[in-house]
C-alpha positions as CSV (number, residue, x, y, z in Angstrom):
1,M,53.1,-33.0,-57.7
2,A,55.4,-31.8,-60.3
3,Q,53.4,-29.8,-63.3
4,E,54.8,-32.0,-66.6
5,T,56.3,-30.3,-69.2
6,R,56.8,-30.4,-72.2
7,P,60.5,-29.3,-74.4
8,L,59.0,-26.9,-77.3
9,V,59.9,-28.1,-80.8
10,E,62.6,-26.5,-82.6
11,G,62.3,-24.4,-85.6
12,K,60.0,-21.4,-86.3
13,Y,56.3,-22.0,-86.0
14,L,53.4,-19.3,-86.3
15,E,51.7,-18.0,-83.3
16,Y,48.3,-16.5,-82.1
17,L,47.4,-14.7,-79.5
18,D,51.0,-16.8,-77.8
19,K,50.0,-20.4,-78.6
20,P,51.7,-22.3,-81.4
21,L,49.5,-22.7,-84.7
22,V,50.2,-25.5,-87.1
23,R,49.2,-26.9,-90.2
24,E,50.0,-29.9,-91.6
25,D,47.6,-30.7,-94.5
26,N,44.7,-30.4,-94.0
27,T,44.9,-30.4,-90.3
28,I,45.3,-27.6,-88.3
29,V,46.2,-28.1,-84.3
30,Y,46.2,-24.7,-81.9
31,G,47.8,-24.5,-78.3
32,D,49.7,-24.8,-75.6
33,M,50.7,-28.8,-75.1
34,N,51.7,-28.2,-71.7
35,E,47.7,-27.0,-71.1
36,K,45.3,-28.8,-70.3
37,C,43.7,-29.5,-74.0
38,I,44.0,-28.3,-77.6
39,L,42.0,-27.1,-80.6
40,I,42.1,-29.5,-83.8
41,L,40.6,-28.2,-87.0
42,E,39.8,-30.6,-89.6
43,I,39.4,-29.0,-92.9
44,M,36.8,-32.0,-94.8
45,S,35.6,-30.0,-97.8
46,F,36.7,-26.9,-100.0
47,K,35.0,-24.8,-102.5
48,D,36.6,-22.7,-105.1
49,V,36.3,-18.7,-104.6
50,D,37.5,-16.6,-107.8
51,G,39.9,-19.4,-108.8
52,K,40.9,-20.3,-105.4
53,Q,40.5,-23.7,-103.2
54,M,39.2,-22.1,-100.2
55,P,37.7,-24.2,-96.9
56,K,34.3,-25.1,-96.5
57,D,33.6,-27.7,-94.3
58,V,35.7,-27.4,-90.9
59,F,35.6,-30.5,-88.3
60,I,35.8,-28.9,-85.0
61,Q,37.6,-30.5,-81.9
62,V,38.8,-29.3,-78.5
63,I,41.3,-32.8,-77.2
64,D,42.5,-33.8,-74.2
65,S,46.5,-33.0,-75.0
66,K,47.7,-35.9,-72.2
67,D,44.4,-38.4,-74.0
68,P,44.3,-37.2,-77.5
69,T,41.3,-40.3,-77.3
70,K,39.8,-38.4,-75.3
71,I,37.3,-35.7,-77.2
72,I,36.2,-32.9,-74.8
73,K,34.1,-31.4,-77.6
74,Q,33.3,-31.7,-81.0
75,G,31.6,-30.0,-84.2
76,K,31.4,-28.6,-88.1
77,K,31.2,-25.3,-89.3
78,E,31.7,-23.9,-92.4
79,G,34.3,-22.2,-93.0
80,L,37.2,-21.9,-91.8
81,H,37.0,-18.3,-90.1
82,D,33.5,-19.4,-88.3
83,A,35.3,-22.7,-87.3
84,F,38.0,-21.5,-85.4
85,T,36.3,-18.4,-83.7
86,I,33.7,-20.9,-82.6
87,G,36.7,-23.5,-81.5
88,L,38.9,-20.8,-79.7
89,V,35.7,-19.6,-77.6
90,W,35.3,-24.0,-76.8
91,L,38.8,-24.4,-76.0
92,D,38.8,-21.3,-73.6
93,L,35.7,-23.0,-71.6
94,A,37.7,-26.0,-71.4
95,L,40.6,-24.3,-70.0
96,K,38.9,-22.5,-67.8
97,A,37.0,-25.7,-66.4
98,K,38.0,-27.6,-63.2
């Protein structure tokens, strides 16, 4: 069976650990669409820190890259750092699972 590959989006985008990291409004998507799953972070609320708006509640989802309706794991964390950290662990585990 031939592996399906998708063309890269034209233009420059941020990469972290050799995978695309894209933000649009309050949604952050991390991962390679050619892999089994990707990470989605949805910023649900903000808090004011020294006059700047910082993400407070973040909804985390690891989803199937071929079928976005298939949720592999989901949860919620306070703060973008904690959400991204746990999301990376979940994504790594999901990619290593058979």
